[in-house]
N, CA, C, O and the ligand as a Tripos MOL2 file, in Angstrom:
@<TRIPOS>MOLECULE
protein
  269   267    68     0     0
PROTEIN
NO_CHARGES

@<TRIPOS>ATOM
      1 N         -22.1950  -29.1410  -11.1090 N.3       1 MET1
      2 CA        -21.1810  -29.7800  -11.8200 C.3       1 MET1
      3 C         -20.4820  -28.6890  -12.9630 C.2       1 MET1
      4 O         -19.2930  -28.5550  -13.2520 O.2       1 MET1
      5 N         -21.6210  -28.0050  -13.4670 N.am      2 LYS2
      6 CA        -21.1570  -27.0130  -14.7500 C.3       2 LYS2
      7 C         -20.3900  -25.7090  -13.9240 C.2       2 LYS2
      8 O         -19.5060  -25.0360  -14.4540 O.2       2 LYS2
      9 N         -20.8440  -25.5080  -12.6810 N.am      3 ALA3
     10 CA        -20.3280  -24.3330  -11.8370 C.3       3 ALA3
     11 C         -18.7720  -24.6040  -11.5470 C.2       3 ALA3
     12 O         -17.8940  -23.7410  -11.5480 O.2       3 ALA3
     13 N         -18.5900  -26.0940  -11.2760 N.am      4 LEU4
     14 CA        -17.2730  -26.6330  -10.8700 C.3       4 LEU4
     15 C         -16.3600  -26.4560  -12.0790 C.2       4 LEU4
     16 O         -15.2430  -25.9590  -11.9380 O.2       4 LEU4
     17 N         -16.8030  -26.8400  -13.2230 N.am      5 LEU5
     18 CA        -15.9250  -26.9870  -14.5860 C.3       5 LEU5
     19 C         -15.6250  -25.4930  -14.8420 C.2       5 LEU5
     20 O         -14.5130  -25.1130  -15.2090 O.2       5 LEU5
     21 N         -16.6500  -24.6810  -14.6350 N.am      6 LEU6
     22 CA        -16.3490  -23.1930  -15.0130 C.3       6 LEU6
     23 C         -15.3850  -22.5340  -14.1920 C.2       6 LEU6
     24 O         -14.6400  -21.6290  -14.5710 O.2       6 LEU6
     25 N         -15.4400  -23.0900  -12.9140 N.am      7 SER7
     26 CA        -14.3150  -22.5340  -12.0090 C.3       7 SER7
     27 C         -12.8000  -23.0600  -12.1650 C.2       7 SER7
     28 O         -11.8090  -22.3920  -11.8720 O.2       7 SER7
     29 N         -12.7880  -24.3840  -12.6810 N.am      8 ILE8
     30 CA        -11.5790  -25.0310  -13.0550 C.3       8 ILE8
     31 C         -11.1460  -24.2080  -14.4450 C.2       8 ILE8
     32 O          -9.9750  -23.8860  -14.6420 O.2       8 ILE8
     33 N         -12.0920  -23.9410  -15.2730 N.am      9 PHE9
     34 CA        -11.6800  -23.3660  -16.6380 C.3       9 PHE9
     35 C         -11.3340  -21.8860  -16.3120 C.2       9 PHE9
     36 O         -10.4600  -21.3920  -17.0250 O.2       9 PHE9
     37 N         -11.8810  -21.1020  -15.3500 N.am     10 LEU10
     38 CA        -11.2440  -19.7990  -15.0370 C.3      10 LEU10
     39 C         -10.0570  -19.8890  -14.4540 C.2      10 LEU10
     40 O          -9.2380  -18.9940  -14.6620 O.2      10 LEU10
     41 N          -9.7780  -20.8460  -13.7190 N.am     11 CYS11
     42 CA         -8.3410  -20.9120  -13.0460 C.3      11 CYS11
     43 C          -7.3750  -21.1720  -14.1990 C.2      11 CYS11
     44 O          -6.3400  -20.5130  -14.2980 O.2      11 CYS11
     45 N          -7.7080  -22.1410  -15.0850 N.am     12 LEU12
     46 CA         -6.7370  -22.3590  -16.2240 C.3      12 LEU12
     47 C          -6.4800  -21.2830  -17.0110 C.2      12 LEU12
     48 O          -5.3470  -20.9600  -17.3690 O.2      12 LEU12
     49 N          -7.6490  -20.6170  -17.3450 N.am     13 SER13
     50 CA         -7.6510  -19.4260  -18.2690 C.3      13 SER13
     51 C          -6.6950  -18.1630  -17.8040 C.2      13 SER13
     52 O          -6.1180  -17.3910  -18.5710 O.2      13 SER13
     53 N          -6.6670  -18.1390  -16.3820 N.am     14 ALA14
     54 CA         -5.9030  -17.1180  -15.8900 C.3      14 ALA14
     55 C          -4.3370  -17.3180  -15.9710 C.2      14 ALA14
     56 O          -3.5070  -16.4850  -15.6080 O.2      14 ALA14
     57 N          -4.0660  -18.6010  -16.5260 N.am     15 ASN15
     58 CA         -2.4990  -18.9300  -16.6000 C.3      15 ASN15
     59 C          -1.9470  -18.3290  -17.8880 C.2      15 ASN15
     60 O          -2.2390  -18.7400  -19.0120 O.2      15 ASN15
     61 N          -1.1810  -17.3900  -17.6400 N.am     16 SER16
     62 CA         -0.4770  -16.8130  -18.6960 C.3      16 SER16
     63 C           1.0570  -17.0100  -18.3850 C.2      16 SER16
     64 O           1.9240  -16.9400  -19.2570 O.2      16 SER16
     65 N           1.2750  -17.2360  -17.1970 N.am     17 ALA17
     66 CA          2.8460  -17.3680  -16.8480 C.3      17 ALA17
     67 C           3.0890  -18.9570  -16.8060 C.2      17 ALA17
     68 O           2.2400  -19.8190  -17.0360 O.2      17 ALA17
     69 N           4.3120  -19.1350  -16.4920 N.am     18 LYS18
     70 CA          4.8140  -20.7560  -16.2350 C.3      18 LYS18
     71 C           4.5820  -20.8500  -14.7070 C.2      18 LYS18
     72 O           4.4520  -21.9520  -14.1730 O.2      18 LYS18
     73 N           4.5270  -19.6670  -13.9840 N.am     19 ASN19
     74 CA          4.5520  -20.0070  -12.5650 C.3      19 ASN19
     75 C           3.1660  -20.1690  -11.9180 C.2      19 ASN19
     76 O           2.1250  -19.7760  -12.4440 O.2      19 ASN19
     77 N           3.2480  -20.7530  -10.7860 N.am     20 VAL20
     78 CA          1.9360  -20.9540  -10.0180 C.3      20 VAL20
     79 C           2.2530  -20.5450   -8.6970 C.2      20 VAL20
     80 O           3.4260  -20.3660   -8.3670 O.2      20 VAL20
     81 N           1.2460  -20.3700   -7.8660 N.am     21 TYR21
     82 CA          1.1880  -19.6660   -6.5330 C.3      21 TYR21
     83 C           0.7530  -20.7950   -5.5050 C.2      21 TYR21
     84 O          -0.3250  -21.3590   -5.6920 O.2      21 TYR21
     85 N           1.5840  -21.1590   -4.3820 N.am     22 ILE22
     86 CA          1.1600  -21.9180   -3.5350 C.3      22 ILE22
     87 C           1.1000  -21.2320   -2.0780 C.2      22 ILE22
     88 O           1.7610  -20.2100   -1.8960 O.2      22 ILE22
     89 N           0.3920  -21.7220   -1.1310 N.am     23 CYS23
     90 CA          0.4680  -21.2440    0.1600 C.3      23 CYS23
     91 C           1.3110  -22.3680    1.0740 C.2      23 CYS23
     92 O           0.9190  -23.5300    1.1790 O.2      23 CYS23
     93 N           2.4200  -21.9060    1.6650 N.am     24 VAL24
     94 CA          3.2170  -22.6910    2.3430 C.3      24 VAL24
     95 C           2.4740  -23.1350    3.7070 C.2      24 VAL24
     96 O           2.8640  -22.6680    4.7770 O.2      24 VAL24
     97 N           1.6410  -23.8400    3.6630 N.am     25 SER25
     98 CA          0.9430  -24.1920    4.9010 C.3      25 SER25
     99 C           0.7450  -25.7540    4.9030 C.2      25 SER25
    100 O           0.5480  -26.2640    3.8000 O.2      25 SER25
    101 N           0.7770  -26.6640    6.1270 N.am     26 PRO26
    102 CA          0.4900  -27.8380    6.2120 C.3      26 PRO26
    103 C          -0.6470  -28.2470    5.4610 C.2      26 PRO26
    104 O          -0.6660  -29.2360    4.7290 O.2      26 PRO26
    105 N          -1.5980  -27.4610    5.6600 N.am     27 SER27
    106 CA         -3.0170  -27.7120    5.1910 C.3      27 SER27
    107 C          -3.3670  -27.3110    3.8500 C.2      27 SER27
    108 O          -4.4700  -27.6330    3.4090 O.2      27 SER27
    109 N          -2.4800  -26.5850    3.0850 N.am     28 ALA28
    110 CA         -2.4530  -26.1320    1.6330 C.3      28 ALA28
    111 C          -2.1320  -27.3450    0.8610 C.2      28 ALA28
    112 O          -1.1230  -28.0070    1.1020 O.2      28 ALA28
    113 N          -2.9980  -27.6540   -0.0860 N.am     29 LYS29
    114 CA         -2.9410  -28.5910   -1.0280 C.3      29 LYS29
    115 C          -2.9760  -28.2760   -2.4450 C.2      29 LYS29
    116 O          -2.6290  -29.0500   -3.3380 O.2      29 LYS29
    117 N          -3.4650  -26.9630   -2.6170 N.am     30 LYS30
    118 CA         -3.7020  -26.4580   -4.1410 C.3      30 LYS30
    119 C          -2.8050  -25.6210   -4.5060 C.2      30 LYS30
    120 O          -2.3130  -24.8920   -3.6440 O.2      30 LYS30
    121 N          -2.3750  -25.5230   -5.8760 N.am     31 TYR31
    122 CA         -1.6970  -24.3810   -6.4150 C.3      31 TYR31
    123 C          -2.6010  -23.7220   -7.3030 C.2      31 TYR31
    124 O          -3.4990  -24.3190   -7.8980 O.2      31 TYR31
    125 N          -2.3270  -22.2390   -7.4200 N.am     32 HIS32
    126 CA         -3.0340  -21.3590   -8.0540 C.3      32 HIS32
    127 C          -2.3220  -20.6430   -9.2780 C.2      32 HIS32
    128 O          -1.1830  -20.1800   -9.2260 O.2      32 HIS32
    129 N          -3.1150  -20.6200  -10.3330 N.am     33 TYR33
    130 CA         -2.3970  -19.6430  -11.4150 C.3      33 TYR33
    131 C          -2.6720  -18.1480  -11.2870 C.2      33 TYR33
    132 O          -2.0640  -17.2510  -11.8720 O.2      33 TYR33
    133 N          -3.6300  -18.0280  -10.4790 N.am     34 ASN34
    134 CA         -3.8950  -16.4740  -10.1200 C.3      34 ASN34
    135 C          -3.5750  -16.1620   -8.6690 C.2      34 ASN34
    136 O          -4.0820  -16.7520   -7.7150 O.2      34 ASN34
    137 N          -2.7580  -15.2580   -8.5970 N.am     35 LYS35
    138 CA         -2.2960  -14.6500   -7.2920 C.3      35 LYS35
    139 C          -3.4310  -14.2020   -6.5540 C.2      35 LYS35
    140 O          -3.3650  -14.2870   -5.3270 O.2      35 LYS35
    141 N          -4.5060  -13.7190   -7.1080 N.am     36 LEU36
    142 CA         -5.6190  -13.1370   -6.6240 C.3      36 LEU36
    143 C          -6.6760  -13.9320   -6.0960 C.2      36 LEU36
    144 O          -7.6590  -13.5770   -5.4450 O.2      36 LEU36
    145 N          -6.2400  -15.3300   -6.5670 N.am     37 CYS37
    146 CA         -7.1930  -16.3290   -6.1310 C.3      37 CYS37
    147 C          -7.8250  -16.4550   -4.7980 C.2      37 CYS37
    148 O          -7.0320  -16.4180   -3.8570 O.2      37 CYS37
    149 N          -9.0760  -16.5940   -4.5120 N.am     38 ARG38
    150 CA         -9.8280  -16.5610   -3.2990 C.3      38 ARG38
    151 C          -9.1810  -17.5870   -2.3590 C.2      38 ARG38
    152 O          -9.0850  -17.3680   -1.1510 O.2      38 ARG38
    153 N          -8.7640  -18.6510   -2.9080 N.am     39 GLY39
    154 CA         -8.2360  -19.8110   -2.2090 C.3      39 GLY39
    155 C          -6.7680  -19.4170   -1.6140 C.2      39 GLY39
    156 O          -6.2700  -20.0740   -0.7000 O.2      39 GLY39
    157 N          -6.0870  -18.2520   -2.2220 N.am     40 LEU40
    158 CA         -4.9200  -17.8340   -1.6600 C.3      40 LEU40
    159 C          -5.2600  -16.7550   -0.5010 C.2      40 LEU40
    160 O          -4.5340  -16.6010    0.4810 O.2      40 LEU40
    161 N          -6.2530  -16.1480   -0.6940 N.am     41 LYS41
    162 CA         -6.7170  -15.0710    0.4070 C.3      41 LYS41
    163 C          -6.9300  -15.8530    1.7760 C.2      41 LYS41
    164 O          -6.9560  -15.2210    2.8310 O.2      41 LYS41
    165 N          -7.0810  -17.2170    1.7480 N.am     42 ASN42
    166 CA         -7.3920  -17.7600    3.0450 C.3      42 ASN42
    167 C          -5.9970  -18.2360    3.6320 C.2      42 ASN42
    168 O          -5.8640  -18.6510    4.7830 O.2      42 ASN42
    169 N          -5.1160  -18.1420    2.8330 N.am     43 CYS43
    170 CA         -3.7420  -18.4560    3.3010 C.3      43 CYS43
    171 C          -3.2720  -17.5640    4.3430 C.2      43 CYS43
    172 O          -3.1210  -16.3530    4.1870 O.2      43 CYS43
    173 N          -3.0260  -18.2650    5.5050 N.am     44 THR44
    174 CA         -2.1500  -17.4370    6.6990 C.3      44 THR44
    175 C          -0.9210  -17.4820    6.7570 C.2      44 THR44
    176 O          -0.3320  -16.8920    7.6630 O.2      44 THR44
    177 N          -0.2620  -18.1860    5.8120 N.am     45 HIS45
    178 CA          0.9610  -18.5300    5.8660 C.3      45 HIS45
    179 C           1.7130  -17.8800    4.5180 C.2      45 HIS45
    180 O           1.0520  -17.2900    3.6630 O.2      45 HIS45
    181 N           2.7710  -18.0030    4.4450 N.am     46 THR46
    182 CA          3.6330  -17.5410    3.2290 C.3      46 THR46
    183 C           3.0070  -17.9950    1.8990 C.2      46 THR46
    184 O           2.6280  -19.1580    1.7600 O.2      46 THR46
    185 N           2.8950  -17.0590    0.9010 N.am     47 ILE47
    186 CA          2.5040  -17.2970   -0.4330 C.3      47 ILE47
    187 C           3.7860  -17.5600   -1.3400 C.2      47 ILE47
    188 O           4.5950  -16.6330   -1.3750 O.2      47 ILE47
    189 N           4.0080  -18.4330   -1.9020 N.am     48 LYS48
    190 CA          5.2240  -18.5970   -2.6800 C.3      48 LYS48
    191 C           5.0110  -19.0250   -4.1120 C.2      48 LYS48
    192 O           4.1500  -19.8710   -4.3530 O.2      48 LYS48
    193 N           5.8410  -18.4210   -5.2140 N.am     49 GLU49
    194 CA          5.7680  -18.4740   -6.3870 C.3      49 GLU49
    195 C           6.7780  -19.6750   -6.7090 C.2      49 GLU49
    196 O           7.9590  -19.6760   -6.3640 O.2      49 GLU49
    197 N           6.1730  -20.6410   -7.3830 N.am     50 VAL50
    198 CA          6.9720  -21.8240   -7.9030 C.3      50 VAL50
    199 C           6.5810  -22.1350   -9.3250 C.2      50 VAL50
    200 O           5.6270  -21.6290   -9.9160 O.2      50 VAL50
    201 N           7.5670  -23.1740   -9.8890 N.am     51 SER51
    202 CA          7.0390  -23.5160  -11.1900 C.3      51 SER51
    203 C           6.0610  -24.6430  -11.0300 C.2      51 SER51
    204 O           5.9640  -25.3530  -10.0290 O.2      51 SER51
    205 N           5.2920  -24.7350  -12.2120 N.am     52 LEU52
    206 CA          4.0520  -25.8030  -12.2010 C.3      52 LEU52
    207 C           4.6820  -27.0880  -11.8810 C.2      52 LEU52
    208 O           4.0390  -27.8620  -11.1720 O.2      52 LEU52
    209 N           5.9750  -27.4680  -12.3450 N.am     53 GLN53
    210 CA          6.3630  -28.6150  -12.0930 C.3      53 GLN53
    211 C           6.8430  -28.8290  -10.6260 C.2      53 GLN53
    212 O           6.6850  -29.9150  -10.0680 O.2      53 GLN53
    213 N           7.3410  -27.9290  -10.1140 N.am     54 GLU54
    214 CA          7.6210  -27.7420   -8.6060 C.3      54 GLU54
    215 C           6.4490  -27.9770   -7.7100 C.2      54 GLU54
    216 O           6.5030  -28.7410   -6.7460 O.2      54 GLU54
    217 N           5.4300  -27.3240   -8.0430 N.am     55 ALA55
    218 CA          3.8320  -27.4640   -7.1740 C.3      55 ALA55
    219 C           3.5130  -28.9160   -7.2940 C.2      55 ALA55
    220 O           2.9720  -29.5030   -6.3580 O.2      55 ALA55
    221 N           3.8650  -29.5980   -8.5470 N.am     56 LYS56
    222 CA          3.2260  -30.8060   -8.4670 C.3      56 LYS56
    223 C           4.1110  -31.8520   -7.8650 C.2      56 LYS56
    224 O           3.6800  -32.8920   -7.3670 O.2      56 LYS56
    225 N           5.4050  -31.5090   -7.9410 N.am     57 ASP57
    226 CA          6.3420  -32.2140   -7.2650 C.3      57 ASP57
    227 C           6.1330  -32.3300   -5.7330 C.2      57 ASP57
    228 O           6.3540  -33.3490   -5.0790 O.2      57 ASP57
    229 N           5.6450  -31.0690   -5.2160 N.am     58 LEU58
    230 CA          5.2530  -30.9490   -3.8340 C.3      58 LEU58
    231 C           3.8620  -31.2630   -3.4700 C.2      58 LEU58
    232 O           3.2280  -30.7580   -2.5440 O.2      58 LEU58
    233 N           3.4020  -32.2810   -4.4220 N.am     59 ASN59
    234 CA          1.9390  -32.9370   -4.3000 C.3      59 ASN59
    235 C           0.9400  -31.7150   -4.0140 C.2      59 ASN59
    236 O           0.1350  -31.7820   -3.0860 O.2      59 ASN59
    237 N           1.0230  -30.6490   -4.8130 N.am     60 TYR60
    238 CA         -0.1520  -29.8450   -4.7130 C.3      60 TYR60
    239 C          -0.9590  -30.1560   -5.9210 C.2      60 TYR60
    240 O          -0.4140  -30.5280   -6.9600 O.2      60 TYR60
    241 N          -2.3110  -30.0070   -5.8040 N.am     61 SER61
    242 CA         -2.9940  -30.0170   -7.1090 C.3      61 SER61
    243 C          -3.5960  -28.8320   -7.4630 C.2      61 SER61
    244 O          -3.5920  -27.8020   -6.7880 O.2      61 SER61
    245 N          -4.1770  -29.0190   -8.6640 N.am     62 ILE62
    246 CA         -4.8550  -27.8220   -9.3060 C.3      62 ILE62
    247 C          -6.1110  -27.0990   -8.3590 C.2      62 ILE62
    248 O          -6.9460  -27.8110   -7.8010 O.2      62 ILE62
    249 N          -6.1310  -25.8510   -8.2700 N.am     63 CYS63
    250 CA         -6.9600  -25.2820   -7.4490 C.3      63 CYS63
    251 C          -8.4880  -25.4520   -8.2860 C.2      63 CYS63
    252 O          -8.6690  -25.3950   -9.5020 O.2      63 CYS63
    253 N          -9.4570  -25.6680   -7.2460 N.am     64 GLY64
    254 CA        -10.7460  -25.9430   -7.7420 C.3      64 GLY64
    255 C         -11.7770  -24.8040   -7.7170 C.2      64 GLY64
    256 O         -12.9590  -24.9970   -7.9990 O.2      64 GLY64
    257 N         -11.2700  -23.5960   -7.3630 N.am     65 PHE65
    258 CA        -12.1960  -22.4280   -7.5210 C.3      65 PHE65
    259 C         -11.3840  -21.1750   -7.6340 C.2      65 PHE65
    260 O         -10.2770  -20.9780   -7.1310 O.2      65 PHE65
    261 N         -12.0460  -20.4120   -8.3170 N.am     66 GLU66
    262 CA        -11.3320  -18.9420   -8.6970 C.3      66 GLU66
    263 C         -12.2700  -17.9210   -8.5640 C.2      66 GLU66
    264 O         -13.4450  -18.1870   -8.8190 O.2      66 GLU66
    265 N         -11.9140  -16.6360   -8.1590 N.am     67 ASP67
    266 CA        -12.6910  -15.5460   -8.1740 C.3      67 ASP67
    267 C         -13.1210  -15.3230   -9.5980 C.2      67 ASP67
    268 O         -13.8500  -14.3730   -9.8820 O.2      67 ASP67
    269 ZN         -6.9510  -20.6110   -7.6120 Zn       68 ZN68
@<TRIPOS>BOND
     1     1     2 1
     2     2     3 1
     3     3     4 2
     4     3     5 am
     5     5     6 1
     6     6     7 1
     7     7     8 2
     8     7     9 am
     9     9    10 1
    10    10    11 1
    11    11    12 2
    12    11    13 am
    13    13    14 1
    14    14    15 1
    15    15    16 2
    16    15    17 am
    17    17    18 1
    18    18    19 1
    19    19    20 2
    20    19    21 am
    21    21    22 1
    22    22    23 1
    23    23    24 2
    24    23    25 am
    25    25    26 1
    26    26    27 1
    27    27    28 2
    28    27    29 am
    29    29    30 1
    30    30    31 1
    31    31    32 2
    32    31    33 am
    33    33    34 1
    34    34    35 1
    35    35    36 2
    36    35    37 am
    37    37    38 1
    38    38    39 1
    39    39    40 2
    40    39    41 am
    41    41    42 1
    42    42    43 1
    43    43    44 2
    44    43    45 am
    45    45    46 1
    46    46    47 1
    47    47    48 2
    48    47    49 am
    49    49    50 1
    50    50    51 1
    51    51    52 2
    52    51    53 am
    53    53    54 1
    54    54    55 1
    55    55    56 2
    56    55    57 am
    57    57    58 1
    58    58    59 1
    59    59    60 2
    60    59    61 am
    61    61    62 1
    62    62    63 1
    63    63    64 2
    64    63    65 am
    65    65    66 1
    66    66    67 1
    67    67    68 2
    68    67    69 am
    69    69    70 1
    70    70    71 1
    71    71    72 2
    72    71    73 am
    73    73    74 1
    74    74    75 1
    75    75    76 2
    76    75    77 am
    77    77    78 1
    78    78    79 1
    79    79    80 2
    80    79    81 am
    81    81    82 1
    82    82    83 1
    83    83    84 2
    84    83    85 am
    85    85    86 1
    86    86    87 1
    87    87    88 2
    88    87    89 am
    89    89    90 1
    90    90    91 1
    91    91    92 2
    92    91    93 am
    93    93    94 1
    94    94    95 1
    95    95    96 2
    96    95    97 am
    97    97    98 1
    98    98    99 1
    99    99   100 2
   100    99   101 am
   101   101   102 1
   102   102   103 1
   103   103   104 2
   104   103   105 am
   105   105   106 1
   106   106   107 1
   107   107   108 2
   108   107   109 am
   109   109   110 1
   110   110   111 1
   111   111   112 2
   112   111   113 am
   113   113   114 1
   114   114   115 1
   115   115   116 2
   116   115   117 am
   117   117   118 1
   118   118   119 1
   119   119   120 2
   120   119   121 am
   121   121   122 1
   122   122   123 1
   123   123   124 2
   124   123   125 am
   125   125   126 1
   126   126   127 1
   127   127   128 2
   128   127   129 am
   129   129   130 1
   130   130   131 1
   131   131   132 2
   132   131   133 am
   133   133   134 1
   134   134   135 1
   135   135   136 2
   136   135   137 am
   137   137   138 1
   138   138   139 1
   139   139   140 2
   140   139   141 am
   141   141   142 1
   142   142   143 1
   143   143   144 2
   144   143   145 am
   145   145   146 1
   146   146   147 1
   147   147   148 2
   148   147   149 am
   149   149   150 1
   150   150   151 1
   151   151   152 2
   152   151   153 am
   153   153   154 1
   154   154   155 1
   155   155   156 2
   156   155   157 am
   157   157   158 1
   158   158   159 1
   159   159   160 2
   160   159   161 am
   161   161   162 1
   162   162   163 1
   163   163   164 2
   164   163   165 am
   165   165   166 1
   166   166   167 1
   167   167   168 2
   168   167   169 am
   169   169   170 1
   170   170   171 1
   171   171   172 2
   172   171   173 am
   173   173   174 1
   174   174   175 1
   175   175   176 2
   176   175   177 am
   177   177   178 1
   178   178   179 1
   179   179   180 2
   180   179   181 am
   181   181   182 1
   182   182   183 1
   183   183   184 2
   184   183   185 am
   185   185   186 1
   186   186   187 1
   187   187   188 2
   188   187   189 am
   189   189   190 1
   190   190   191 1
   191   191   192 2
   192   191   193 am
   193   193   194 1
   194   194   195 1
   195   195   196 2
   196   195   197 am
   197   197   198 1
   198   198   199 1
   199   199   200 2
   200   199   201 am
   201   201   202 1
   202   202   203 1
   203   203   204 2
   204   203   205 am
   205   205   206 1
   206   206   207 1
   207   207   208 2
   208   207   209 am
   209   209   210 1
   210   210   211 1
   211   211   212 2
   212   211   213 am
   213   213   214 1
   214   214   215 1
   215   215   216 2
   216   215   217 am
   217   217   218 1
   218   218   219 1
   219   219   220 2
   220   219   221 am
   221   221   222 1
   222   222   223 1
   223   223   224 2
   224   223   225 am
   225   225   226 1
   226   226   227 1
   227   227   228 2
   228   227   229 am
   229   229   230 1
   230   230   231 1
   231   231   232 2
   232   231   233 am
   233   233   234 1
   234   234   235 1
   235   235   236 2
   236   235   237 am
   237   237   238 1
   238   238   239 1
   239   239   240 2
   240   239   241 am
   241   241   242 1
   242   242   243 1
   243   243   244 2
   244   243   245 am
   245   245   246 1
   246   246   247 1
   247   247   248 2
   248   247   249 am
   249   249   250 1
   250   250   251 1
   251   251   252 2
   252   251   253 am
   253   253   254 1
   254   254   255 1
   255   255   256 2
   256   255   257 am
   257   257   258 1
   258   258   259 1
   259   259   260 2
   260   259   261 am
   261   261   262 1
   262   262   263 1
   263   263   264 2
   264   263   265 am
   265   265   266 1
   266   266   267 1
   267   267   268 2
@<TRIPOS>SUBSTRUCTURE
     1 MET1         2 RESIDUE 1 A MET
     2 LYS2         6 RESIDUE 1 A LYS
     3 ALA3        10 RESIDUE 1 A ALA
     4 LEU4        14 RESIDUE 1 A LEU
     5 LEU5        18 RESIDUE 1 A LEU
     6 LEU6        22 RESIDUE 1 A LEU
     7 SER7        26 RESIDUE 1 A SER
     8 ILE8        30 RESIDUE 1 A ILE
     9 PHE9        34 RESIDUE 1 A PHE
    10 LEU10       38 RESIDUE 1 A LEU
    11 CYS11       42 RESIDUE 1 A CYS
    12 LEU12       46 RESIDUE 1 A LEU
    13 SER13       50 RESIDUE 1 A SER
    14 ALA14       54 RESIDUE 1 A ALA
    15 ASN15       58 RESIDUE 1 A ASN
    16 SER16       62 RESIDUE 1 A SER
    17 ALA17       66 RESIDUE 1 A ALA
    18 LYS18       70 RESIDUE 1 A LYS
    19 ASN19       74 RESIDUE 1 A ASN
    20 VAL20       78 RESIDUE 1 A VAL
    21 TYR21       82 RESIDUE 1 A TYR
    22 ILE22       86 RESIDUE 1 A ILE
    23 CYS23       90 RESIDUE 1 A CYS
    24 VAL24       94 RESIDUE 1 A VAL
    25 SER25       98 RESIDUE 1 A SER
    26 PRO26      102 RESIDUE 1 A PRO
    27 SER27      106 RESIDUE 1 A SER
    28 ALA28      110 RESIDUE 1 A ALA
    29 LYS29      114 RESIDUE 1 A LYS
    30 LYS30      118 RESIDUE 1 A LYS
    31 TYR31      122 RESIDUE 1 A TYR
    32 HIS32      126 RESIDUE 1 A HIS
    33 TYR33      130 RESIDUE 1 A TYR
    34 ASN34      134 RESIDUE 1 A ASN
    35 LYS35      138 RESIDUE 1 A LYS
    36 LEU36      142 RESIDUE 1 A LEU
    37 CYS37      146 RESIDUE 1 A CYS
    38 ARG38      150 RESIDUE 1 A ARG
    39 GLY39      154 RESIDUE 1 A GLY
    40 LEU40      158 RESIDUE 1 A LEU
    41 LYS41      162 RESIDUE 1 A LYS
    42 ASN42      166 RESIDUE 1 A ASN
    43 CYS43      170 RESIDUE 1 A CYS
    44 THR44      174 RESIDUE 1 A THR
    45 HIS45      178 RESIDUE 1 A HIS
    46 THR46      182 RESIDUE 1 A THR
    47 ILE47      186 RESIDUE 1 A ILE
    48 LYS48      190 RESIDUE 1 A LYS
    49 GLU49      194 RESIDUE 1 A GLU
    50 VAL50      198 RESIDUE 1 A VAL
    51 SER51      202 RESIDUE 1 A SER
    52 LEU52      206 RESIDUE 1 A LEU
    53 GLN53      210 RESIDUE 1 A GLN
    54 GLU54      214 RESIDUE 1 A GLU
    55 ALA55      218 RESIDUE 1 A ALA
    56 LYS56      222 RESIDUE 1 A LYS
    57 ASP57      226 RESIDUE 1 A ASP
    58 LEU58      230 RESIDUE 1 A LEU
    59 ASN59      234 RESIDUE 1 A ASN
    60 TYR60      238 RESIDUE 1 A TYR
    61 SER61      242 RESIDUE 1 A SER
    62 ILE62      246 RESIDUE 1 A ILE
    63 CYS63      250 RESIDUE 1 A CYS
    64 GLY64      254 RESIDUE 1 A GLY
    65 PHE65      258 RESIDUE 1 A PHE
    66 GLU66      262 RESIDUE 1 A GLU
    67 ASP67      266 RESIDUE 1 A ASP
    68 ZN68       269 GROUP 0 **** ****
């Protein structure tokens, strides 16, 4: 539980910009503040930079883990 919270914290703390990164894939449901996030490395599709609001509008949720 603490590890999970720490991961979320790291993900949030990496946010210095207003945009987030999403993997444009039918199976991708997370948005990432860090473009280097391990979750994005698994992306075999296009990585797209969008606004946080746009990511939420597309039903993406916050990334659960970050390197
Ligand atoms: Zn992430």
